[in-house]
N, C-alpha and C positions, 0 to 999 in steps of 0.2 A: 381674232378680229378679221383675219383673212377669210375664214370660213363664213362669217357673217356677210362680208362684202360679196363674196362669191354667190351666197344664197340670194342676196338682194338682186344681183345682176341676173341670176338665172330666172327669177320670177318677177323681174322688173315690169314686163308687159302686163302681167296679171294684176300687180299692185296698181299700176297706172290705170288700168281698165276699171278696177273697183273704185278708185278715188274719183275718176271722172263720172262714173255711174252714180256715186253718192252725191256729187255736186249737182248732177242733172236732176235727180230725184228731188233734192232740196229745192232747186229752182222751180221745178214743176209744182211741188206742193205749195210753196210760198206765194206763187203767182196764179194759182188756180184754186178757186173756192171749192169746187167739187172734189178735187183730190184732197184738199185740206180736211173736209168732212170725213172722207173715207179713211184717210190716215189716222185721224183722231179716234174714230170708232175702233179701228184695229189696235191702236196703241192702248186705248182704255181697256179693251177686252183682254189683251195680252197682259197688261199690268195687273188687272184684276185676278187673272188665273195664277200669275206668279205670286201675288200677295196672298191669295187663298192657300196655295201650297205652303208658303212660308209660314203662315199662321198655323196651319195644321201640324207642321213639324215642330214649331215652337210650343204649341199647346201640348204635344206628346211629351216633350222634355220637361214641361212644367206640371205634369199630372201629379207627381209626388208632393209638390208643395200645395197644390190645389186640394188633394185628399187630406193633407194634414190640417189645412185651414178649415175645411168642412168638418173634420172630426172635432176640432176645438170649438167650432161654432155650435155643433150639435150638443156637445157637453154643456156649454153655457145655456143653450135653450132648454135642455132637459132640467137644469137647475131652476128654471123659472116655472116649471109645471106646477099645477096645483097640488099634485101628489107629493111634491118635494117639501111641502110645508105642513105643519100640524097646527090646528087651531087650539089655543090654550083654553082652559076652563074659565069661562067668563065670571064665575062666582068669586074668583080670587085673582088679584093682580100678580103677575109674574114679571120679575125684573130680569131682563137679559140684555146682552150687548145689542145695541140697535142695528149693528151690522148683520146680526143673525135673524132679522125680522124683515118682512116685506112691508109695503105701504099699508096693508090691511092689518098689520099687527100680528100676523101669524108667524110662529117660530119656524125657522128653516130646519128641516129634519134631514134632508139628503143633499149632498153635492156630488158632482160628477167630475172625474179626472180622466182625460183622454190618454190612451196608451196604445202603442204600436205592437202588433203581434209579431214575434220573432221566431216562435216555434209552435207547432200545433200537431198533436197526435190525434188520430181517429181510428187507427187499426188495432188497438189493444183493448183488453177488457177494462182496463183502468187508464184512461187517457188524461193527458195534462197539456196545458198551454203555457208558454212563457211570454210575458209582456215586458216591454222595455220601459218600465217605470218601477222604481224601488222606494225604499224608505226615505231616501234623500228627496224624492219628489212626492211624498205624502202617501205612498202605498202602505197598507197595513193588513195584517192577517185578518181573515174573516170578512173582508170586503167582498160584496157581490160584484160580479162582472157581467155586463150586458153589452149587446152589440146594437147595431142600428135597427135590426128586426126583432130582437128578443134576448132572453137571458143566455149566458154563455157558461157561467160557472162561479166558483168562489175561490178567493185567494187563500192559500194554505202555507206559503213560504215566501219570505221577503229578504232580498239582499239590498245593498246600497242603491243599485240602479236597475234591478230586475225584480220581478215577482213571478211566482209559480202558481198556476191556477188549476184547481181540480175541475175539469171540464164537466159539463152536464152529462157527457158520454163517459161516465166513470161509475162503476158498480157501487161505489161508496157514496155517490152523490144523492142527496135527498133534498127535494124542494117542496115547500108548502104551496099548494096551488088551489085554484077554484075555477069553476065554470063561469064564464062571463055572463051567461043567462042563468038566473036562479041561484048563483053564488054557492053552489055545492062544493065543499072543500075535499081535498085528498092530498096524497103524497105522490110526487113524480119522481121516478128513477129510471135507470137505463137497464135493459136486460142483456146488454152485451152483444147484441145481434146486428141490427141495421143502424148505422150512424144517422139515418134520417128520421128515426122514430124513438120516442121514449114512451113509458107506460105510466098512466095515472091510476092509483089504487084507491079502493074504499069509497067509490062514488055509489051512493044508494040507487037501487033500481027504480025507486020512486022518482028519481030525477028525470026530467024531460030533456034528455041529451040526444043529439043526433050528429051525424057526420057533418063536418064543416063548422061545428061550433068552436068558439075561441076558448082556449085555456090560458089563464093569466095567473100571475103571482098573487097570493092572498096577503091580507094584512097581518098574518101570523109570523111572517119571516122578517127578521131584523136586517137581513142582508140586502133585501131588494125592496124597492117601493112597491106598494100594491098596484096591480093593474098592468104590469109589464108582460108582454106577450111571451108565452112559452111555446105555443103551437096551436094547431087545429085538430079536432077529432077526425081521425081517419077511419076508425072501426071501433065498435063496442063488442067486448068479449068478456066471458066470465062463466063460472060454474052455475048451471041452472038451479042447483040447490042452494046457492048462496044468495044473500040479499044485496050483494054489491056487484057493480060493474068493474071491469078493468078497461080503461080507455087506451087505445093505441093512438098516440099523439104524434103528428108530423111536426117536427121542430120548426119554429119560426126562423131560427138561425141556421144558415147554411154552413155547417162546420167544415165543409170542404174548401170554403173560400172566405176566411176571416182575415181582414187586413188591419182593422182598427177596433178597439173595444173601449169600454168606459168602466172605470172603477167607481163603485157606489159607496160613498162614505156616509153611513148613518151617524149623524153628529151627536145624537142623544141616546144611542144604543148602549154605550158604556154605562150610563146611568141606570137604564132598565136592567141590564145584567147584574149590576152591583146590587140593586134592590132585590132582585130575585134570588141572588146568592144568600141574602140574609133571611130568607124565608125559613122558619123553624122546620126541621125534618121530623117526620112521624117516627115515633119510637115503637 
């Protein structure tokens, strides 16, 4: 207490000067319209700058929640795309739960579940990705995985709260693909070299393909909806004696920077696989 009193006594004249100056400025502003306008402008500008800086800081700390909200919204919007529904054969009525149909009577085929990436390999010959979504949250083996720009891989292992994804950058990964122009089909895999590129095989040389053309998923894959971006043609290569091209594809997904992904649930694929399994085998 003695130190506080000594401090005030030591700086008493300075405190008194500041108080009197404040009172003088207040009187000057209150009774002079010109100074009122100037002070108001300065106060508004200062308040605006402080508010802008505060909002910038607040926005930075809310980025995580914003990203999560956007990922959930994107998953919902993907579920409303036309490619997520299949039109039934109009020659015969099909009874399904009305919750699995849209307003046009089309059966929902795909639904999308958002998931956060918690681990991602890109430097190995066989790369894998771990997602924070497991069987307790609807994840299943063989689900396709896509990102905001294109396909990512396929689920191969599932635990209660996590799933393991075979990345597109895996020597064992095979994806049925087609050219967006002309609909020429082929298989896409990775040659284990550059994480930015994959290879599309068995594209006939009669196909009118050029650099920059889009490569998308075909309708022959049960794991992915047709029309999902795989990448764009970077170069055409192949044996001159062969009748097929190998296309070097720049991946649409940036595997160096994946934050969120979407698990693709083909809701009627089990029925297709069950039927195909009953096909008589040739003897």
